N, C-alpha and C positions, 0 to 999 in steps of 0.2 A: 354345547358348546357353550363358555365359561366367558366371561368377562371383566376384565377389571379399568377403573378408570378414573384420572385423574386432573384436578383442574388446579391450574398455574399462572398467573398473573393474564386470564382472558384464553388462554389455549386447552381445551378437553384434548387429552389423549385416552384412548379407549385401547384399550389391551384384548384383542381377539384371541382365545385359543379354542383349539378342536375342529369339528365339522363343523361350517356353514353349508345345510343344504336344508331342503325345501321341509324338510323336519321343524328346526333350529330357528329359520329365518326370519319367522314374521315375532316372532317374540324378541329377538335380536333386534330389527328393525323398529319397533317399539320405545327398546328401553333405549335406544339409541336417542331415537326422538324426541322421547321425555325426558335427558339428559342434555339436547343443545334447547330446547324450550325451557325447562330451569334456570341452567348455568347462561345463555346467552352468548355462546363465546364467540370469542372472535376467530378462531382458527380451528377446528374442530381435523385430531388426525389417529384414523386408525390403523393402529398398529397389528400387520397379520403374522407376529413373528410365531407365535402362539397354534397357528392356524396347518392343520393335517389335513387336511378335504375341503374343495370347493367347486360347488356347482354354477351352474346361471343363478341362483338363489342369494348370489355371495351379490351377485352384477346389482339387481333388487335392493341388496341391501345397500350397496354404496351410491346409486341412484337416489333414495331414497337419503339418504343420508347428506350427500349433494344440495336438495329439494329443502332439504330444510336450511341448509347453512345461504346458502342464495336469498332464503325468506330475510333474514338477518344480514345478508350483503359479509360475509365472513368467510372465512376459503376451509376448504377440504381438502386435506392430505392422507395417498395412502405411502404407508411406511411399512421397510421388510415382510417386502411380502415374497413368501417361498416360493419356489422355480413351478409347484401344480398351481397354485392359486393365480400366479401370474400369465402364466398362459393362458388359463380362462379369462383374465380381465383384457389382455392382450387380444384374444380372441373376437373379443364384443365391441374394441376399440376404444374403450373407456382412457385412455388414458389421452386421447385429444378433447375430452373434459376435467379430467380429474390428472396429476403430475403422478407417476408412479416410484418412489423415492426408494433409495437402495436402502438408507437410515435412517434411523428417526433424527428429525429434525431439532438443533441445537436450544437451548430453551430461550 
């Protein structure tokens, strides 16, 4: 699992790629949390466009990021979620807490 991040006008975009499974989730969560603490964004956008597989560890990643953004009074967005990760997220009901947007939000 790799990711790239971009900060633009208080919006942190994290482009995820590869597998999000129990082997990778802890490291990703720690990195995402660190970026949220350092950049203090108003919006954090997790872009799933490069994710090839996700298990329930991805749900933990989303909840962890949501908690970090809630502490800041910010917003978490999930974008470009491919079909397999989308099924996992929808099965969890996460869309009740965080909307699953089809495309990346405009700047």
